[in-house]
C-alpha positions as a LaTeX table, in Angstrom:
\begin{tabular}{lrrr}
\hline
Residue & $x$ (\AA) & $y$ (\AA) & $z$ (\AA) \\
\hline
Thr1 & 69.99 & $-72.95$ & 10.70 \\
Thr2 & 66.77 & $-73.88$ & 12.83 \\
Gln3 & 68.22 & $-71.71$ & 15.43 \\
Ser4 & 68.36 & $-68.82$ & 13.12 \\
Ile5 & 64.86 & $-69.40$ & 11.62 \\
Arg6 & 63.73 & $-69.83$ & 15.08 \\
Thr7 & 65.43 & $-66.35$ & 15.91 \\
Ala8 & 64.01 & $-64.86$ & 12.35 \\
Ala9 & 60.68 & $-66.39$ & 13.38 \\
Ala10 & 60.64 & $-64.80$ & 16.89 \\
Ala11 & 62.03 & $-61.46$ & 15.39 \\
Ala12 & 59.25 & $-61.42$ & 12.87 \\
Ala13 & 56.81 & $-62.62$ & 15.55 \\
His14 & 57.82 & $-59.57$ & 17.54 \\
Asp15 & 57.83 & $-57.35$ & 14.67 \\
Phe16 & 54.40 & $-58.30$ & 13.80 \\
Lys17 & 53.20 & $-57.90$ & 17.27 \\
Ile18 & 54.70 & $-54.46$ & 17.47 \\
Ala19 & 53.30 & $-53.54$ & 14.07 \\
Gln20 & 49.89 & $-54.93$ & 15.35 \\
Asp21 & 49.98 & $-52.85$ & 18.66 \\
Gly22 & 50.72 & $-49.83$ & 16.68 \\
Ile23 & 47.97 & $-50.65$ & 14.19 \\
Glu24 & 45.78 & $-50.83$ & 17.19 \\
Arg25 & 46.98 & $-47.70$ & 18.51 \\
Val26 & 46.40 & $-45.91$ & 15.41 \\
Gln27 & 42.91 & $-47.43$ & 15.13 \\
Thr28 & 42.18 & $-46.42$ & 18.69 \\
Tyr29 & 43.51 & $-43.05$ & 17.99 \\
Ser30 & 41.67 & $-42.85$ & 14.68 \\
Glu31 & 38.48 & $-43.41$ & 16.47 \\
Ala32 & 39.09 & $-41.02$ & 19.23 \\
Ala33 & 39.98 & $-38.26$ & 16.63 \\
Lys34 & 36.93 & $-39.28$ & 14.46 \\
Lys35 & 35.03 & $-38.64$ & 17.61 \\
Met36 & 36.56 & $-35.62$ & 18.63 \\
Leu37 & 35.92 & $-34.40$ & 15.24 \\
Ala38 & 32.24 & $-35.20$ & 15.14 \\
Ser39 & 31.72 & $-33.35$ & 18.13 \\
Glu40 & 33.49 & $-30.45$ & 17.02 \\
Leu41 & 31.62 & $-30.51$ & 13.86 \\
Ser42 & 28.47 & $-30.82$ & 15.90 \\
Thr43 & 29.75 & $-27.68$ & 17.89 \\
Leu44 & 30.53 & $-25.80$ & 14.81 \\
Thr45 & 27.36 & $-26.67$ & 12.88 \\
Thr46 & 25.31 & $-25.15$ & 16.06 \\
Lys47 & 27.65 & $-22.25$ & 16.10 \\
Val48 & 27.19 & $-21.71$ & 12.33 \\
Asp49 & 23.16 & $-22.20$ & 12.92 \\
Thr50 & 23.44 & $-19.58$ & 15.53 \\
Val51 & 25.49 & $-17.19$ & 13.37 \\
Asp52 & 23.28 & $-17.87$ & 10.18 \\
Ala53 & 19.86 & $-17.14$ & 12.56 \\
Phe54 & 21.64 & $-13.84$ & 13.87 \\
Ala55 & 22.58 & $-13.05$ & 10.05 \\
Gln56 & 19.24 & $-13.55$ & 9.14 \\
Thr57 & 17.79 & $-11.48$ & 11.92 \\
Arg58 & 20.14 & $-8.82$ & 11.12 \\
Ala59 & 19.30 & $-8.95$ & 7.52 \\
Lys60 & 15.66 & $-8.62$ & 8.17 \\
Ala61 & 16.21 & $-5.71$ & 10.43 \\
Leu62 & 18.20 & $-4.03$ & 7.74 \\
Asp63 & 15.27 & $-4.92$ & 4.96 \\
Leu64 & 12.88 & $-3.40$ & 7.55 \\
Gln65 & 15.06 & $-0.40$ & 7.93 \\
Ala66 & 15.63 & 0.08 & 4.16 \\
Leu67 & 11.97 & $-0.33$ & 3.57 \\
Glu68 & 10.99 & 2.38 & 6.47 \\
Pro69 & 11.52 & 5.46 & 4.23 \\
Arg70 & 9.48 & 3.86 & 1.34 \\
Val71 & 6.75 & 3.15 & 3.37 \\
Tyr72 & 6.82 & 6.39 & 4.79 \\
Glu73 & 7.15 & 8.08 & 1.42 \\
Ala74 & 4.06 & 5.95 & 0.12 \\
Glu75 & 2.00 & 6.86 & 3.00 \\
Arg76 & 2.64 & 10.68 & 2.19 \\
Ser77 & 1.95 & 10.03 & $-1.41$ \\
Leu78 & $-1.28$ & 8.46 & $-0.30$ \\
Glu79 & $-2.47$ & 11.41 & 1.88 \\
Arg80 & $-1.38$ & 13.91 & $-1.12$ \\
Thr81 & $-3.58$ & 11.79 & $-3.43$ \\
Asn82 & $-6.45$ & 11.54 & $-0.72$ \\
Gln83 & $-6.22$ & 15.50 & $-0.36$ \\
Glu84 & $-5.90$ & 16.02 & $-4.22$ \\
Leu85 & $-9.14$ & 13.69 & $-4.62$ \\
Asn86 & $-10.90$ & 15.67 & $-2.13$ \\
Thr87 & $-9.95$ & 18.89 & $-3.89$ \\
Lys88 & $-11.17$ & 17.51 & $-7.15$ \\
Ala89 & $-14.59$ & 15.85 & $-5.56$ \\
Ser90 & $-15.08$ & 19.51 & $-3.79$ \\
Ala91 & $-14.18$ & 21.14 & $-7.31$ \\
Gly92 & $-16.95$ & 19.03 & $-8.97$ \\
Ile93 & $-19.40$ & 19.79 & $-6.15$ \\
Val94 & $-18.55$ & 23.27 & $-6.64$ \\
Asn95 & $-18.83$ & 23.20 & $-10.52$ \\
Asp96 & $-22.11$ & 21.22 & $-10.08$ \\
Ile97 & $-23.44$ & 24.03 & $-7.74$ \\
Ser98 & $-22.29$ & 26.83 & $-9.79$ \\
Gly99 & $-24.13$ & 24.97 & $-12.67$ \\
Arg100 & $-27.43$ & 24.90 & $-10.67$ \\
Val101 & $-27.18$ & 28.65 & $-9.89$ \\
Ser102 & $-26.60$ & 29.43 & $-13.28$ \\
Gly103 & $-29.84$ & 27.52 & $-14.33$ \\
Leu104 & $-31.72$ & 28.87 & $-11.46$ \\
Thr105 & $-30.36$ & 32.33 & $-12.95$ \\
Met106 & $-31.30$ & 32.04 & $-16.12$ \\
Asp107 & $-34.76$ & 30.59 & $-15.13$ \\
Leu108 & $-35.35$ & 33.64 & $-12.84$ \\
Gln109 & $-34.35$ & 35.89 & $-15.82$ \\
Ala110 & $-36.82$ & 34.11 & $-17.93$ \\
His111 & $-39.55$ & 34.51 & $-15.20$ \\
Gln112 & $-38.78$ & 38.43 & $-14.84$ \\
Ala113 & $-39.11$ & 38.66 & $-18.62$ \\
Arg114 & $-42.43$ & 36.87 & $-18.82$ \\
Thr115 & $-43.61$ & 38.62 & $-15.66$ \\
Leu116 & $-42.66$ & 41.92 & $-17.37$ \\
Ala117 & $-44.43$ & 41.25 & $-20.60$ \\
Asp118 & $-47.53$ & 39.84 & $-18.38$ \\
Lys119 & $-47.24$ & 43.24 & $-16.64$ \\
Glu120 & $-47.25$ & 45.45 & $-19.69$ \\
Ser121 & $-50.13$ & 43.02 & $-21.05$ \\
Leu122 & $-52.08$ & 43.53 & $-18.01$ \\
Ile123 & $-51.59$ & 47.35 & $-18.07$ \\
Met124 & $-52.34$ & 47.41 & $-21.69$ \\
His125 & $-55.66$ & 45.54 & $-20.91$ \\
Val126 & $-56.45$ & 47.51 & $-18.06$ \\
Gly127 & $-56.06$ & 50.83 & $-20.18$ \\
Thr128 & $-58.31$ & 49.33 & $-22.45$ \\
Val129 & $-60.86$ & 48.36 & $-19.93$ \\
Glu130 & $-60.43$ & 51.75 & $-18.66$ \\
Lys131 & $-61.23$ & 53.54 & $-21.70$ \\
Ala132 & $-64.29$ & 51.16 & $-22.58$ \\
Leu133 & $-65.57$ & 52.07 & $-18.90$ \\
Glu134 & $-65.02$ & 55.79 & $-19.43$ \\
Lys135 & $-66.79$ & 55.40 & $-22.78$ \\
Gln136 & $-69.64$ & 53.59 & $-21.43$ \\
Gly137 & $-69.87$ & 56.18 & $-18.56$ \\
Arg138 & $-70.33$ & 58.85 & $-21.16$ \\
Gln139 & $-72.56$ & 56.72 & $-23.33$ \\
Gln140 & $-74.68$ & 56.44 & $-19.77$ \\
Asp141 & $-74.40$ & 59.91 & $-19.28$ \\
Ala142 & $-75.52$ & 60.77 & $-22.79$ \\
Asp143 & $-78.30$ & 58.24 & $-22.65$ \\
Arg144 & $-79.50$ & 59.84 & $-19.32$ \\
Asp145 & $-79.60$ & 63.36 & $-20.81$ \\
\hline
\end{tabular}
């Protein structure tokens, strides 16, 4: 029975040794697999960052392409607005000049009317003076005779 105990103990020790060697191999394999996974994870992270940067760049390029027609249309709208403002400003200037010309025309017409009235008044006064001179001339002639 001691022999069978020793045999059983030797078999158990041998099984324990095999189990211990198996555990060590699994640990070594696990550590190697862990290192390999960490390396692959790092490589994949780098690749994902590269793809993400490319996607960001591409998205920005697409955003710029999408904005380009809107910017072009905004520029055209600003040009049209500028032309309209210039036209309106010119129309305002033309209206101002037209108002001034109308005012000058009315002033000129008033001045013509005053001049005509003054002329008629002067003609009448000249006529009166001529008549008075003729009358005085006749009186002088009459006084001489």
